[in-house]
N, C-alpha and C positions, 0 to 999 in steps of 0.2 A: 219483255220475252212476247213476242209470235205468239195466240193464241192456240194452232196446231200444236205448233212442239209442245202448249203445256198442256195439253188435253193426253198428245203422244205418253210424253213423259208420267204424269199421271196412271194413266190406263196398263202401261209396259209394269211400271209396276205392282198393281191390283194384280192382272194376270196369271193365271199359268203355260201360257201361252202368251209370249211379248211375240213374238216373231208374225203372228198373227194381228196383229193391232194396226190398223190403218184408218189415217183419218183424209178426211177429203173436205177444203175451206172454198166455199162461194161467198166471195164477197157482191154485197150488191153496192146499192148508194148506201141505205142506212142500216142496213143490216148486214150480218155475218152468219152464216150456215153451217156449222162443222157436222160433220156426220162420222163417226165413228163407229170404226164397223170390231170386233173380236171372233174370236172362236165360239163359236155356238156352248161350247162348256166354261165358257166365261163370260158369259152375260151376265148372270150371277153378279159376280164379285164388282161389276163394273156399275151393275143398277142398284145394287145392295141390298138389306132388308128394308123393306118397306120406299124404295126407293131413297132412302136418305144421301146413300156417296151417288147417284147422279143428279142431288139436287143440291147435294155441296157441289158439285165440277159447275152446277148452270149460276150458285151464285158469285160462286169465285171469276167464272166467264163476266160476269156481266158487270161488276162491279170494274174489269181491267178494262172492258168495252167502254163504258159510262166515258170516263175521262177521253173518248174522245168521239164522244157525241154518237154512239153506234148500238146496234143490239145484237144482242148474240144469243143465238138456236144451237143447240145441242143435240141431234137425235141420235138417239142410240141405235144402230140398226141390225138386222138379226141375221 
């Protein structure tokens, strides 16, 4: 599964304004940067209590990317 689509799917299920979910993927040689943008009112939902939701997404992405010998960075942008 494409990492960008995975992040979009997860974020869309978490937020109240799924139409405002936008994920940008930048591929490097050894790193993939995913920038997640959501409505300002939904930031707390994708970050989660004490950052647990964002941390869980990052762990999932890292596990998938490790298979391809890459590193993934998920940035949640306001």
